[in-house]
Steps between C-alpha positions, in 0.01 A plus 500: 500500500385170651330297231260212536390239250229602259158348562529317168631147529862430410588213272450437129372784281155516344475506122452879507801544727716274283417715200626809687811317622599383152529863391825511700646162401728413210314174439144420612473334839246239606294538817685214673832680443397816683437596863288809567439689823364829624650782704390833639762746380397811696198685638378843617572449870765704682810285532780478753686779324192723524428493129203376300385480139186682395238301308577656155865400556399139562300500176797634305733244661259227390589593143871544563562172686360267233796310357742597777741248648494360853843467662662462843598790729493755214800328342597631156655169395332308222547169684266622774204543264234268634152576370311742277170684545249434223196689635413762764179615661406779742252379762308728739294405805246777573416334832861523619665837556869582517645721776400821320141392437530397133370164373782251547648436155776263394690414186493125440697312236521156345848365430644188343819295500597180320471173689866400507721314741662831590163657593355197680605613848383856443159375384473291817593803714239718328229237550605459864481876562873534568578718201231767495645840598596721209582861427479689175744720316341798326535874448236762576481863393346648813533455877230710661509604867177391670505809725561793264441339159835607357698280264812442712705420190464852363389717794626575849301326773578518874290197598674181605367158406375311804448808716153611613360841407161606641418137569596377152802282422712646221567271206577528130247416229679345203332584170545508122726197446729536201664157493493155660829309515451168677352323800701294743464218748651631825526369856439844650420785260803725547405779260210727591224269615272602216759347272621813324866483401607864501742664261786642709599756239158667470394463863827616654518806275143595586553436872807725506317765296210487747742554787675792330176671397346491846596773746402293804698203633379167361586158638577215265339162543726198543426387144574845354831521687594150383420590140713815514790309657477226236485752216797699631698177539427408137604849387828472691575172327419648159719801580789272597470303176471823301813642663695184424392519135592871473840443666577218258390709201701800621807283542465368144454848352805645681716204400393518138533879499852481636600297195292693246618839635858447616568873496244563778603471862339217689369724779334735251337211315377351828350830619321556169356149493373530858277792400320298231168326555444134419378553145793730422746243634342232283524727194865577575583134540331432168706777337825369645406152379507631142874444506444162658765297318786741564379561850502132592849466352637790702331383818641152457852625441499744788304272737338804658306447819164661566560868598281438804804315633759737350598815686542690176134451413366455852135599532 
């Protein structure tokens, strides 16, 4: 979402603004120690990703964004925290209509940062209009298709964002915000242009469910395909780490079992352990550890290798 400076002047805070700002500080700040500026966080116009907020959503976001941190490029690192919002306001212009005929409405915010040597260049760039594009990170409950009115997060919808149906461009109406995370200075807003940072887990699951529930063929948008690919990649990495942990646990259990149950054949012990789930393996390891002192002594004397590398206990 391209953001412009608020119409309010940047610079030192008013007395009323300073009172709001000091609610977030550890020690009270003086007006000369603080730089304030305004931004437009988002509006109800259709963005480049063919999404828009409805007006009630903007009003809810006005409540949620107060106190939220401004960062760079949606970084999650504490060192990239730059500014903080201390007030928000929803502004409508009844004389100006958006692309669907509603009064153009925007969510504006006032933010502050301390006047420090570290922030001096950033303050200059804001005043010069260099740093002014931002995007917001938030979560919404509903994403309504503008053509059929279905919530695409819970219902099957065959309409593609950006395509024209009966002379109308399909887009998604984002409504019922449930959380606001942060707002970021960005060179080019990379997330959906309206500034919504989507949750891969929820969105991917619902996208796949929509595809499986619909009898007709449905094409994925580029963003949807990218989200699914990213989510699957993360699952593969988690699966790899999980397998490594299970293999290590299994190896420990078989090794400890071989010492605790010397009368049992290694192959039999290995086969039994392989049928156990993770919790059962953890319980068995705990049980074998009950004889921990004697077990360590026997292992040390015999210098047994992990059965994963021993043909007798090969898994």
